[in-house]
C-alpha positions in Angstrom: -37.0 2.4 -17.0 -34.5 -0.5 -17.4 -31.5 1.9 -17.8 -32.2 3.6 -14.6 -32.3 0.4 -12.7 -29.1 -0.7 -14.4 -27.5 2.5 -13.3 -28.7 2.3 -9.7 -28.0 -1.5 -9.1 -24.9 -2.1 -11.2 -23.0 1.2 -12.1 -23.3 3.4 -9.0 -21.7 0.7 -6.6 -18.9 0.1 -9.1 -18.1 3.8 -9.5 -18.5 4.5 -5.8 -16.1 1.7 -4.8 -13.5 2.3 -7.4 -13.4 6.0 -7.0 -12.8 6.0 -3.3 -10.7 2.8 -2.6 -8.2 1.2 -4.8 -8.9 -2.6 -5.7 -5.9 -3.7 -3.4 -7.1 -1.6 -0.5 -10.5 -3.1 -0.8 -9.2 -6.6 -0.7 -6.8 -6.1 1.8 -7.6 -3.2 4.3 -4.4 -3.8 6.3 -2.5 -2.0 3.7 -3.4 1.4 5.2 -2.2 0.2 8.5 1.4 -0.6 7.6 3.9 1.5 9.5 6.9 1.2 11.7 9.9 -0.7 11.1 10.0 -2.6 7.9 12.5 -5.3 6.8 13.3 -5.8 3.1 13.3 -9.6 2.7 15.2 -11.5 0.0 12.9 -14.6 0.1 9.4 -13.9 -0.9 8.2 -17.0 1.1 9.4 -15.3 4.3 7.8 -11.8 3.6 4.5 -10.7 4.9 3.8 -8.8 1.8 5.1 -8.7 -1.8 5.3 -5.1 -2.9 5.8 -3.4 -6.4 7.4 0.0 -6.5 5.4 2.4 -8.7 7.1 5.1 -10.7 4.1 7.3 -10.2 2.3 8.4 -7.2 -1.0 8.3 -8.9 -1.2 4.6 -9.4 0.2 3.5 -5.8 -1.9 1.8 -3.2 0.4 3.3 -0.5 2.6 6.4 -0.4 5.7 5.6 1.7 8.1 8.0 3.4 11.4 6.5 4.9 12.1 7.8 8.2 15.6 8.0 9.7 14.3 7.1 13.2 12.1 4.3 14.2 10.2 6.2 16.8 8.9 8.7 14.1 7.4 5.8 11.9 4.1 6.0 13.7 1.5 6.7 11.0 0.4 5.0 7.9 3.1 5.1 5.0 5.9 6.1 7.5 8.6 3.4 7.3 11.8 2.8 9.0 14.0 0.3 7.2 15.3 -2.3 9.8 18.6 -4.1 9.4 17.3 -7.1 11.4 14.1 -9.2 10.6 13.7 -10.1 14.4 12.8 -6.5 15.3 10.8 -5.5 12.3 7.0 -4.9 12.5 6.5 -6.2 8.8 8.8 -8.0 6.4 8.3 -7.1 2.7 9.6 -8.5 -0.6 10.2 -6.0 -3.4 9.0 -7.6 -6.6 9.8 -6.7 -10.2 6.5 -7.8 -11.3 3.3 -5.8 -10.7 0.9 -8.8 -11.1 2.8 -10.9 -8.5 2.5 -8.0 -5.8 0.1 -7.9 -3.1 0.0 -4.0 -3.4 2.0 -1.1 -4.9 3.9 1.6 -3.2 5.5 4.9 -4.2 8.5 6.4 -2.3 7.8 10.2 -1.6 10.3 12.9 -0.4 7.7 14.7 1.6 6.5 13.3 4.9 3.0 14.7 4.9 2.3 13.0 1.6 2.7 9.6 3.2 -0.3 7.3 3.7 -3.1 5.9 1.7 -3.7 8.4 -1.3 -7.6 7.7 -1.4 
């Protein structure tokens, strides 16, 4: 009887939450709404987000496709890299350390794969 209660109260919510949403998305739901023009900031204090670039799509919180035109960057994960911080919708800093990042991204070559993977 105690095992059934443990599974219902503790394990089910943990499995449910971790299976559908990554930890970063759970803590910061804005991640899936980042799109548009993005400026790559050199100073982490001026950035809106600190981002780590993953080498694998499976572990990324957001899949990013780089657009050539700002007008086409209109859905989650579609970014246009802006040369001016004044006209950018978001400013991000690419960090070398995963533990210092707000979330992780993976650059894809296919536009339809962009967005939140979960």
